[in-house]
N, C-alpha and C positions, 0 to 999 in steps of 0.2 A: 230467348227461351220461349218455346211454344206454350200456349195455354193447355190446360189439362186434357181437354177433348182432342185437340189436334196432336198432342203428344201421343195419345192412345191410337189415334187414327193412323199415323205413319208407322207405328209399331205393329199394325194389324190386329189391334185389340178392340175394335168396335164391331159389334154384330147387329144389335137392335137398340133403338133409343126412342123415347117419346119426343115428338117435335118440341123444340124449345129447350131441350136439355143442353145442347151445345151452346146456346146463347146465355143461359143462366150461369153456366160454368165459366164463361168468358167474362161476364159482367159483374158477378158477385162471388163472395166467399161463402160457400154453403156447407151445411152439415149433411153427410151421406153415410150410409151403412152397408155392410155386407154381413150375411149370416154364415156361421160356421157350425157344421154338424158334429156333435160330440159322440159319434158312434165308435170312435177308436181313441186310444190314449196318446195318439200322435197324429199330427198333420202329415200329409205326404206331398210328393212333388206336384200332384194335381191341384193341391191347395195353394201352390206358389202363385198361380195366376191371380186369384183374388187378393192374396197378400200383397203382391206387387202393385195391383190396382190401388189398394189403400195407401201404399208407400208413395206412389206418384201423386195421389190425391192430396196427401199431407204435404208433400214437397211443393205443391203448387198453392199452398196456403189454405186449403180447405180442411174442414174438421172431420176426421174419420171416426166412425163408431164400429167396433167389432162386436157383433152380437152372437154369443154362444147359445145354441138352441137347447137349453136345458129342458124346456117344456115340449117344444116341437120334436126334439130328439126322442121323446118317449113315444111318439107316434110313427115317425118315419115318413120321409118325403117320397111320394110315388113317382116323381119325375125321373124319367129314364129307367125305371124299374119294370120288370115284367112280372114280378111276384112280390107279395108283401114280405118285408124283411122281419126278422126276429126282433121283438121289442126288448130293449135293455132295461134292467132294473135301475132304480134311482141311485143306489150306491155306486154302480158302475159309471153311470152318466156323470155323477159329481166328480169322480176320480178323473174321468176323461177331460172334463171341463178345466180342472186345475192344470192338467198337463198342457192343454191347448193354450191357456192363458200365458203360461210360462214361455211357450214357444213364440207366441205373437209379440212378446216384449222384446224379442231380438230384432224385430223388424220395424216397429213403430215407436214413436216418441210418446210415451204415456206420462212421463214424469216432469217435463219442463213446465214452466208457468205460462207457456204461450197459449193464446186463445184457441189455437187449433191443435192442442195436444189431443192425442187419441184417448178414447174411453172404451173400456171393456164392460159389456153388459150381458146379463143372462135373462132371457125372456121368461124363465121360470119365476123370476121375482115379480113380474106383473100378472102372470097367469095364475099363480098359486091361490090367490084370494078371490078369483072370479068364479061365481056360481054358474053352473051350466044353464039354468033357466035365464039368468040375467044375460048371458052371452048370446043365446039364441034369440032373445027378445030384442036386445039392443044392437047387436051386430048382424046376426044371421038374417034378419028381415030385410036388410039392405042389399043383399046379393041373391039373385034368383038362382034356382037350380039350373035353369037353361044356360045362364052365364057360366056357371061352374062346369057344366057338362061340355061346353064348347072348348074348354082348355085341352091342349094337346096331351098333357100329362094324364088327363082323365080318358080322353077319346082312345088313346093307344091301349090303355088297359081294358077298356070295355069292348074294343073291336074284336069280332069273332076270330080274326086271324092273328091276334097277338100271341107272341111266344109264351109258352107255359101258361096259357090262359087259365086264370083262376078267379076272374072277377076282381072286384075292388071292394074292400070293406068300407063301412061307414067311417071308421077311424081314419083311413087314408083319404077318403073323399073330403073330409073336413080340413085336411092339412092346409090347403090354399087359403082357407078362411082364417086359420090361425096365423099363418105367415102374413096375411093381409092385415090382421090386427096388430102385429108387431110394428108394421110401418105406420099405421094409424096412431099407435101409442107413442112412437118416437116423434111423429109429427107434432103431437100435442105437447109432449114433455121436453123435447130436445130441439124443437124447431127443425127437425130433420126432413128435408124435402127431396132427397134422392136415395134410391136403393139401387145397388149394383149387384151383379152376379153373373154366373154362367148362362149361356143361351138357353139351357134347359130350364132355367128359373123364370123365364119371361112371363109365363102364365101366372105363377105365384106372385111375382112382383107387381104385375099390372092389376091383380086383384086388390093389392094394397092401395095403388093410386086411385082405383075406383071407389074404395071405401072412403078415402080421404075426400074425394069429390062429392060423394053422396051424403056423407054425414057432416063433414066440416065445411063443405063448399069451397074447399081449398084446391090448389094446384100442386101436384107432386110429380116427380120425374123418375124415369127409369132408364138404366143403361146396362146392356149385357155384352159380355165378351164371347168370342167363339169358343167352342169346346176344342181343346188342343188335341190334334191327332198326329199320328206318325205316318210317314210317306208309304211305309210298307203295309199299312192297314191294321197293324197291331195297336193295342191300346197304349196311349201315352202314359208313362209312369209305372208301367208294369215290366217285370223281368220274369225269367223262368222261376225265380224263387218268390215272386209276388210283388207287392207294392214297394216302391222306393220311398222310404219314410224320411222325415226330417229329424227324427230322434236318432242320435248317433248310436244308441243302444240297440236300435232295431235295424238300421242300415248304417254301417260304419262309414266314416268320411271317405275311406279308400273306395268302397263300393259305390258310394254316392258320386265321387269324382269319376269313376270308371263309367257310370251310366251316361254321363254327359260326353265323355271322350269318345264313346262308341256310337253316338248318333250319326245318322247318314249326313252326307254333304247337303242334301236338299233340306233336311230338318234343321241342320246347324244354321243355315241362312235365315230360317224362320225363327228359330228359338233364340238366337242372339239378340234379336230385336225385342222379343217378349220377356226374356228372363234376365236381362242385364239393364243397367242404366247408362251404358255407353252412348255417346252422342251419335246422331245420324251420320255425321261426317266420319267419325271413327269407324263405325260399322261398315259404311260403304267402302272405306279403304281396306278393311279386313277382308270383306267379301271379294274385292278385286284381287287382293294378294292371294287369297285361298284358291280362286279360280285359275290363277296362273300356275300354281304348284300345289294341287290338292293332296298330293302324297305327304306333304308336311303337316296336314291336318291343323292348319293355323286356326281356323274357326272353332273347331272342336276344343282345342287346347285353351283358347281364350274363354270360350263359353264355360268349360268345366272349372276354370280358375275363378271366374267372376261369381258363378253360382255357389261353388263350394265355399268361397270366402264369405259370401253373404250369409249362408246358412250355418256354417261351422266355425268361421273365424280364420285368421291368418295362420296360426300355428297348426291347426288341423289340415289346412290346405297344403302347407309345406310338407307335412308328413305324408299326405296322400300323393303329392307329386314325387317325392323321393321313393315311395313304395312302388310307384308306377314305372320307375326306371329299372327296377331290379331284374325283371325278366330279360330285358334286352340290353341293359347297360353294362359297362365295364367298370372294374374297380369299385364294386358295390358291396363287398364283404362287410365293411363297417356299417353301412346302412342296414344291411340284412340283420346284423346282430342287434341293432337298436329297435327292431320292429317289435310291437306288442304281439302276443300270441295270436290274437284274433285276426289281425291284419296279415300276419305270416301265413296262416292257414287259408285265408281268403285268396291271397295271391296265388297259392299253389293248390287251389281247390280242384279236386279230381285227380291229383297226382297220386300214384300208388305209394303205399307206406308199409313199413315193417317196424317191429320192436326188438330191442336188445336190452340186456341188463346193464344198468349204468355202472356197475362195479367193474366192467370190462375196460372202462376208461382210466382206471387208477394208474395202470402202468402203460397206457397207450394202446389203442386198438389198431391192429394192422389193417391195411386197406383191402387185401384179398379177403380177410375174414369179414370185414364190414360189408363188402360188396356181395358176398355169397350168402353168409348166414342171415343177412337181413332179408334176402329174397330178391334183391335188386338184379343181380346177374346170376345166371344159371349154374356156372361152374368156375372152378379156380382157374382153368385155362383161359376162359373168356375174360375173367377179371385181370389176369396177368397181361393178356394181350392188350386190353384197353389201357392199362396203366403204362405199358411200354410204348403205346401209340400216343401217349400224353393227351388222352381224351377224357380223363376223369377229373372232376372238380369237386372240392369240398367247400360248401358255402360260396359257390360261384368263383372259386379260385383253383386253378390247375394245381395238381399235387403230383410229386414223383412217386415211383413204386414203393419206396421205403417210408412214406409218410405215416405218422401215427396220429390217430384221432384222440384228442384228450378233452377234458372238461372245458378247456379254453375255446374249443370250437362250438360249444353248445349255444343255441339260440333259445332264449327264454328258459335256460337251464335244463332243456330236455330234447331239443331237436337239432339234427344236422341235415343239411340239404346236400344230397349227392346228385351228381350229374354226369352223364356220359354223352359226349358230343354237345351239340347246341340245343337239342330239344328234348332229350330223354332225362326226366327228373325222377327223383325218389326221395321221400321224407323218411329219415331214420329217427325213430323216437326211442329215447332211453328211459327206462322205467326202473 
């Protein structure tokens, strides 16, 4: 088994690090932390990289700290931003923190009695009693404005050609000092010597190592991972409908699974190293297999399976896999009828629909009536021709001209899926 640093290295998860970080991680069991921004009530797939980083960290015997930015979240990190973001009120931040804590417990061991069990901390707990004058006297005097101005997160916002140039408020300017103090506090109280994060956090993280050096005379370490990108240039973790969330109420397990199934071949080769815990040997074998027959999408299927299981569990994975077979599978009527309403509508998103009165099912609804009065087909002649050609399906099953739709055909007690040929679908809703 590789040491933690080299494990990250072969997976493509090392961007920057302070010299000596690789050595201390090999020679000692250390305490390290990553901060999580509580600006939403769920983490998203972009947060999976720091989560997986902490999982690897713990699996290699180190002690992970997950720090929710209850205080810094009130300010907003300027890193990677072209304009100041809207500040959230305390009640919203508290609600978001609780949701994030619950999600992180799916991935890290917080409960065992092991020395390296994970801990969840909130930086509001140590900031709430610090007085402003004390902070600028005791902390601010150790970091010069010149040092802070040299950081990329500051320079990019102050550069005259920055997008949406609106300057930078003092509030945002102080962010790196507050995050630096987090590291100092954890160094003092938890013997935490390592901070990890995305490459856009390098400036904030090294401010912390500098505070530790100047105030405590101690040595602290930093490690960042590359920001994940997509080969087509679009933002990782984004779809047409927005972020891909870890909360199943915000992004269903089916949609989550589909996100990974639909990544490009090039991205799949990169992502399977980053987002799974499969061994190097297994991954190399999968990549070779995929390159020989890319149309089978071996990598995408394995990637989607591993990540969906990790985030949502085995049962949700199996449901997502079953749902994914419906469009192109055979003998899927039973699976179709077991779908929950949300997944059914997601699978057939964008498919035209029509409504009819549910009472029509009491004595059975004839196919010509169903096809025409719903608005699926334009005339009785077209409907009869399609039925005689044996090209009409109800819930993915071919039906004869004399078939009657009854309540037994209903999906979620209200829908029937009509189909003509292989690709023309229609959702008939009974109200």
